[in-house]
N, C-alpha and C positions, 0 to 999 in steps of 0.2 A: 331886740329879739332876733332879727335878721341875721346878724353877725353870729349869734349864739348858734342858730341853725346851721350856718355854714361851716363854722369850727366843729360842730358835731358831726357832719356829713363827712368832713376831711378826716376827722379821727377815726370814724368807721372804716373809710375807705383804706386808710393807712394800716388798720389792724387787719383788715382783709387781705390786702397784698402780703404784708409781712407775714401772715400765718402761711400762705402758699409758699413763700420764698423759704420760710423755715422748714416745711414739710419736705420739699424738693432738696433741700441741701441735706437735712439731717438724714433723710433714706436714699441718698443718692438717686433720685427720680429726676433726670435732667427735663423730661417733659411734663412734669407735674406743674399744671398753671402755665404752660407755654403760651395759652391764648392771652393770658393778662400780661405776658412778657411783652406781646405783639401790640397792645395797646398804646404803649410808647413807642414800640419798633425798635429797631437795631440801632445803636448810636452811628454806623456808617450806613449810607445809603445802600439798598440792594443793588448789586451790580448785573446779576443775571438771575432770572427765576427759572424754578422747574417748568413753570408752563413754557416759557421761551425754548428750553431745550427740547421738551417734548414736542413743540410744533415744529423745530428744526429737524427732529428725527423723521417725522411724518411727511416731511417735504420730499417729494419724489426726486431722485437722483442726488439727494443730499447725503451727506457723512457726517456722524459725530467724530470729531476728535477726541482720541482718548491716549493721555501719557501714562504709561507704565513706568514707575520709579522703584526698583528693588533697592531697598536701603543698605546704606554702607558701601563698603568697597573693599578691595584686597588688602589695603593698607589700614583701614580702620573698620575691623570686621564686626563689630558689636557685639552681641552676646556669644557665649563659647559654653559647649558641655562637652568634656573630655577631647575627642577630635574633631568635633563637629563645630563649624562656624556660622553665625547667623548670615553672614554676607554671602556665604555659598547658596545657603538654602533659598535666601531671598532670591538670587539670580536665577537659580533654577526654577522657582516657581513663577518667575516673572517671565522667563521665556515659554514657559507652558501657557500663562495666561495670554502673552502675545500672540501666540498661535492660535489661540480660540479665537479671539477678536480678529486676528488678520484674515481669518476665513470666513468673517461675517462682513457682507458687502455693504453692511449700514455703518461700518466704521472705519476711519483712518487711523492707524494705530502706530505709536512710537513706543521706544523704550530707551531709557537712558544708560541700561547696561546689559551686556550680552551674557549668555548663559556661562560663559568662562570667567565673568567677573569683570571684564575690561568694560571701560565706558565705550557706549556707541560713539562712532567717530563724529557724527554730527553734534553730538552734545559736547564731545571733547574739544571741538573747534570752537564752538559758539563760547564755551567757559573761558578759553585761553584767549579768545579774540575780544572778549567784552567784560573781564576782570574789573576794570575800572568803572565801566557803566553799571555793573551787578553791584560793587560796592556802594556805589551812591544811591542806587534804588534801595539797597539795605538800610543805608543810613536814613534815607527819605522816609521809608516806612516806620523805622523806629521814631522818628521826629513827629510824624503825626500821631502816633500812639501816645507819645508822651503828653502832646499837646490835647488829644483827647481826655486823657486822665485828669489833666489840670483843669479841663472845662467841666468835669463831673462824670466822666465814664468810669464805672465802677472798674477796679484794677482786678488783676488775674485772681481767680478763686479756685483754681484747680486742686482737686484732692490727690491725685496721682504724682506721683514724683517720676520726673524725668531727668536723665542725664543730659546736662548741657553740652550742644554741639561746639565741636573744637572749630576755630575761626575758619579754616577751610572747608570744613563740612556745611557749616552755616552758610558760607558763600557759595557753594554747589546748591544748596536748597533754595536759596534766594534766586539763583539763575534759573532752576526749574520753573519757580513761580513767574519770573520775569519773562523767559523764553514762552511759558504757557499763555500768559496775558498778551503778548505781542501778537502771537498766532492763533489768538482767538480758540484756544483749546477748551472745550466744554467740560473735560473731565480728567482730573488727574488723580492718579491711583498709588497709594504707598505702600509697600509691601515690607511687613517685619515679623520676627517673632520675639516674643517676651521673655523676660527676665526680671528680678527684682534685686534690690540692693543686699548684700551680705550673704548672698549664696556663693559657697565655694565652687570653682569653675568645673572641679570634676565631681560634684556630687549633685544628685537630684534634689529638686526642691519641693515646697509643698503644695503649690498652686498649679492649676491647669486652665485651660480653656483659652478662647478667643475674645477678643474685644475689639470694638471699631471706634475711632476717633473721627470726631468732625469739629469744624469750627464752632466757636462759642457764639450764643446767641447775638451779640453785639457785634460780630463781624459781618462784612458785606456778603459773604457766601454761605452764610448759616444755613438759611432754609433749602436752597437748593442742594447743597451737600448733604444735609439731612434726610432730604425726601428720598434722594438715592440711596441712602445708606440704611435705611429702613427695610425695604424688601431684601438687601444684601445680608442684613443679620437675620432677617426670617428664614432665608435660604439656608445660611451657615448653620443655624441650631437645628435644623432638621436631622443633621448628621455628626455635628460637633459640640463640644461642651462650650459653653458660656464661661467666662473667667470667674473662678470663685475668690479672686482677690476681691475684699470687700468692696473697695472703691471703684471696682470694675464691673460689680454684679449685674449691672443693668445691660452691659454688653455693649452700649451704645453712648459714649461718652464725649460730651462737649469739652473743648480745650482752647485756651486763649494763647497758650504759649509755644506751641508746637509750629516750627516753621512750615512743616509739610503740610498742615491743613490751612496755612495762610494767616500766621501770626503777624499782629502788626498791619493788619489789612493788606496784607501783600498780595493777596490773589483775588482775582475777578471772578473765576469760575469754580466749579465744583472741585473741591479736594477733600478726600478721604484717606485715612490711614488704617489699614488693617494689622492687627497683631494676632497671627494665626494660632496661637498656642505656646505654651513655654517650651524653650528649647531643649530641655531635657525630658519631655514627654517621651513616653516609650516608643510611640509610632514613628518619632523623628529619630531617635537614638540608633534604631537598627537601620543600618543603610538599605537593605532590601525593602522594608516597608517603606523607608522614607521616601524613595522615589515615586513609589506607587501613590503615597498620600500626597505628595506635592502636586501631582499631576489632578487628584481628586480636589483637592482644595482650590486648584485653579479653575477646573470646570464648575465647582458650585459657585465661585465668584463670578465666574463669566453668566451662569444661570441666573444668580442674584442681581446683578446689574442690569441683564436683559429684562428682568421683571421689573424694574422700574420703567422700563419703556414699553409695557404692556404685554409682553410675552417672550418666550424663547422657543428656539429651535432646538430639539434635543439631540445635539450631534453626537452625543455618546450612545444613543440607543433609546430604546423604550422604558428603561429603567431610572431615568435622571442621574446617573452614576457612571463614572469610568469603572468601577470594579465589577459589573456585572454587564452582560452575561459571562459566566465562567464555568468550565467543566472541571470537577474533582475527580481526581484518578486515586488518590491515596487516602487510606484511612486516617482520621484525626482524633486525637485524644488528648486530656487534660494534661498539660506538662508539655506538650510537644514543642520542640525548639526549632526543628529544621524545616519546617512547612509555614513559615510566617506569613508568606503571600496567601497560600491557600487559606489559613484561617482568618486573613484579613477579608477577604472575599466571602468566606463563610459568615462573619460577623455582619457583613453588609447584606447578605441574605436573609439571614435571621432578623434583622433589623427591618426590612421589607416586609417580614412576616408579622411585624408587630411585637416579636419575642426579645428583642435586643435594644438597650438594655433590660435585664429582666425587671419585673414588677419592683416598684420601690427603689430601682435604683436610677443613676444618672449617668450621661456622659463623661461626667468628671471623675466617677469611681469606675465605670465600664466603658472606657472609649472603644472605638474601632482601631485596634492598636495591634493585630496580628499576634496576640498573645493568648493562648488557649487556657485560662485561668477559670475561677469559680463562676464569673458571668457568662463566660461562654458555655460551659459545662451544664449551668442551669437552663440555658437558652436552648441549648441541643436537645435537653430531656423535653421542653415543653414543645419543640418541632417534632418529636418524635410520638409524643402524646396527641398532638393536633393531627399527625397523619398515621395514627395507631394501625389502622387496618392494613396499611401498606409495610409500615415497618415493624411493627410489633407482633402482628398476628403470626402465630407459629403452631401448627397442628391443632388448629381450633381453640386455640389460648391466646391470651393477650399477654405477652410479656412485660415485665416493667421496664420503664425507660431507663437507659444507662448512662446517657450523656456521652456515650462514645460514637463518634461519627463513622459507622461501619458500611459495609456495601449496601445495605437497604437504605440507610440514612442519605448515603451519597446518590444513591439512584433516583431518590424522590428529589433531591436539591438539583440534580443534573435534568430532571424531566420539568422542573419549574423556571430554573435559572441558567441552564446549561446554554453552550453555544450552539 
């Protein structure tokens, strides 16, 4: 009788775990049942905890080491849309992010590449001087993963396709992990822009939005990486669309095979990779708006990471954005092409008013893009109606909202958000 009871309990437990595993896989919900996963714990022992990182941050005169890794390089430039190359965007955003952290005396900041795309001298020297050791580190990491799988660790179940890194690129990524481990770097942050297989290089695609990759739950740096990535995701989604690629819809995705986040248990500390959107999205395709948006993405990333540590200093002012304050001088109307920056700032102001994206719209179909289309037109009308007494009142009557940002509308915008 006792054996039957044990068998029955075991069977019920199996069904219980299987159900939650199925739900998490079927609906791409990485954290459904996450507590259950920790009953058994990750396959590799945790090497750093979020609690340890937070304690280090709170220690007086102590600095958190953060390494910023703009993806790809001048020879292997990643995604491309017309004349825009991902590696260049990564480097520019990386420089902006580096500068935000460099100004913060609680961080010791490093970057593998400069704004012009060249590798930083320190990383170049480390890589060239330690190629054999890095290659051995790579092989040792791969071997320990093979052994783990042989001993029962579930193999890769990634749902998102990734291009395989070329051998030299792979070696550089392992060099990043090795250097970071050797120098006790708490946070490694990788910068990328997204694309998907089959899109022609000169044609826009069908997906939009950001996603953030963290180590899969069995890897030793999973928990610390995930805990830092959550407030970052929350911050980015205040202003930017989450990816609408089905496999990325949660925006926070566990991955076992990306070297950047520590595949093969090659990373001791936090490793996070951000895909900031698809390279063909309109806000990136226009050079004028691209420069502004890369700085804004860097700032929101800085704020999001700081939120993990318990707060942030609004270095960009009281608006939690680099796009405001701003003073508008020229009228703006639907279809305007020459005032893309002013429209970008307008869209952010309308967002702060709770009017953009318009009702029943999302950032996926109404991004902060610098394009005055239907979304902005409807939001401007709502703004005019909100402040009708000041914008629409004329000779004792209330005019109909026009969606045209003329003198009265701009005056109100400048009163609220002007410099």
